[in-house]
C-alpha positions in Angstrom: 1.5 -22.4 38.7 0.9 -25.4 35.9 -1.2 -22.5 33.9 1.5 -20.1 33.9 3.5 -22.7 32.8 0.9 -23.5 30.1 0.7 -19.6 29.0 4.5 -19.2 28.4 4.4 -22.0 26.3 1.8 -21.3 24.1 3.7 -17.7 24.0 6.9 -19.5 22.4 5.0 -21.2 20.1 3.1 -18.6 18.8 6.1 -16.6 18.8 8.6 -18.8 17.9 6.8 -19.8 14.5 8.1 -18.3 10.9 7.3 -19.8 7.3 10.3 -20.6 5.8 11.0 -19.2 2.5 13.8 -20.9 0.0 15.4 -17.1 -0.7 19.2 -16.3 -0.2 18.0 -12.5 1.4 18.4 -12.2 5.0 15.0 -12.1 6.7 15.6 -9.0 8.6 18.6 -7.5 7.2 18.3 -3.7 8.0 22.0 -2.4 6.7 20.8 -3.7 3.3 18.9 -1.1 1.0 16.7 -2.6 -1.3 15.9 -0.2 -4.7 12.2 0.1 -4.4 12.2 1.7 -8.1 13.7 1.0 -11.3 15.3 4.3 -13.1 12.7 5.6 -14.8 13.9 8.8 -16.7 11.0 10.2 -17.9 8.0 11.1 -15.7 5.1 8.7 -15.0 2.3 9.1 -17.5 -0.4 7.1 -15.1 -0.5 5.9 -11.7 -0.9 2.5 -12.5 2.6 3.0 -13.9 3.7 4.8 -10.4 2.1 1.7 -8.8 4.3 -0.4 -11.9 7.2 0.8 -10.2 7.4 -1.2 -7.8 10.1 -3.1 -7.0 7.4 -6.6 -6.5 9.7 -8.9 -6.0 11.5 -7.5 -2.5 8.3 -6.6 -1.8 7.4 -10.2 -2.1 10.6 -11.3 -0.1 9.6 -8.5 2.4 5.7 -10.0 3.1 7.3 -14.0 3.4 9.5 -12.9 5.6 7.7 -10.9 7.8 9.8 -8.0 7.4 8.0 -4.8 8.4 10.6 -2.2 8.2 11.6 -3.3 4.6 8.0 -3.0 3.5 7.5 0.0 5.0 10.9 1.6 3.2 9.5 -0.1 0.6 5.8 1.6 0.9 7.6 5.2 1.9 9.3 5.0 -1.7 6.2 4.2 -3.4 4.0 7.2 -1.5 7.4 9.4 -2.5 6.6 8.6 -6.4 3.0 9.0 -5.6 2.9 12.4 -3.9 4.9 14.3 -6.5 2.9 12.4 -9.4 -0.1 14.1 -7.6 1.9 17.4 -7.4 2.5 17.3 -11.3 -0.8 15.9 -12.3 -3.5 17.0 -9.7 -2.7 19.1 -7.1 0.7 21.0 -7.4 -0.1 22.7 -3.6 -0.1 19.0 -1.7 2.2 18.4 0.7 1.9 15.1 3.1 4.3 13.7 5.6 5.9 10.3 3.9 7.6 9.1 6.9 4.1 9.5 8.8 1.6 9.2 6.0 2.4 6.6 3.5 0.2 3.8 3.9 -2.8 6.6 3.8 -1.4 8.3 0.7 -1.2 4.8 -1.3 -4.7 4.1 -0.5 -5.2 7.3 -2.5 -2.9 6.0 -5.4 -5.9 3.7 -5.1 -8.0 6.3 -5.6 -6.5 7.7 -8.6 -6.1 4.8 -10.3 -10.1 3.8 -10.4 -10.1 7.7 -11.2 -8.5 7.5 -14.1 -9.7 4.8 -15.6 -13.0 6.1 -15.3 -13.3 9.9 -14.9 -17.4 9.8 -15.1 -18.8 7.6 -12.2 -19.6 4.0 -13.1 -21.3 1.2 -11.0 -18.8 -1.4 -12.4 -15.3 -2.1 -13.3 -12.6 -4.1 -13.0 -10.4 -1.3 -11.4 -13.0 -0.5 -8.7 -13.5 -4.7 -7.7 -10.1 -5.3 -7.9 -9.3 -2.3 -4.9 -12.4 -3.3 -3.0 -10.7 -6.6 -2.7 -7.3 -5.3 -2.3 -7.9 -2.9 -0.1 -11.5 -3.4 1.5 -10.7 -5.9 4.5 -8.7 -3.0 5.6 -10.8 -0.4 5.5 -14.4 -1.3 4.2 -15.9 -1.4 1.2 -18.1 1.9 1.8 -14.3 3.8 2.9 -12.6 3.1 -0.2 -15.9 3.8 -2.4 -16.5 7.3 -0.5 -12.4 8.1 -1.2 -12.8 7.0 -4.9 -16.1 9.7 -5.3 -14.2 12.3 -4.1 -11.6 12.3 -6.5 -14.6 11.9 -9.1 -16.1 15.3 -6.9 -13.4 16.8 -7.2 -12.1 17.1 -3.6 -8.5 18.2 -2.7 -6.2 15.5 -1.9 -5.1 17.0 1.1 -9.0 16.1 2.5 -8.8 12.9 0.6 -5.7 12.2 2.7 -7.3 13.2 5.8 -10.5 10.9 5.2 -7.5 8.2 4.4 -6.2 8.6 7.6 -9.6 8.3 9.3 -10.1 5.3 7.6 -6.5 4.0 8.2 -5.8 4.9 11.4 -6.1 1.1 13.9 -6.2 -1.4 11.2 -3.4 -0.2 8.9 0.5 -2.0 9.0 2.9 -1.7 6.4 2.6 -5.5 5.6 -1.4 -5.3 5.2 -0.7 -1.9 2.4 2.0 -4.0 0.8 -0.5 -7.2 0.6 -3.5 -5.0 -0.4 -0.8 -3.5 -3.0 0.5 -6.6 -4.1 -3.7 -8.0 -4.4 -4.1 -4.9 -6.7 -1.1 -5.4 -8.6 -2.2 -8.7 -9.6 -5.8 -8.4 -10.0 -5.1 -5.9 -12.5 -2.3 -8.1 -14.1 0.2 -4.8 -13.6 2.8 -8.0 -12.5 
């Protein structure tokens, strides 16, 4: 009986703890719509510009409040923009299910950041270091470099999406990808 009471107390303590944030935003608001992007009147001229259009303050609030639903909505909006950019600039036939594949699309977008900065293979760059730092903990350095090199080798966006799905299959959540985006942007001085 003591073990059962101790186990229940442990579960209550672990699930009852939450980080308190001095933020007027409710911690779990599902009815409120958070604009993920500023209104942009021109098309994006680079993948970093797509990422920089993200409402990073709303993303920070979602991360601080462990609000998976809000983070997922913000990331789905970003994935939509990345998909449109890829279709416009690289692969007009690229299609993806945003609701199911938003995390993978975002990781692809990170690969395009490096590809646009260095279309020819380089051994070291700020972009590679930042991408590895941001995403390497989620999928591993070899997977990150594999995705980046796939772009350089002319692999289709659809094939790269499949690779990203395999790499992120078990470990990625909306909050882990949100954290990776924030880390990438912070490392590259986007925000």
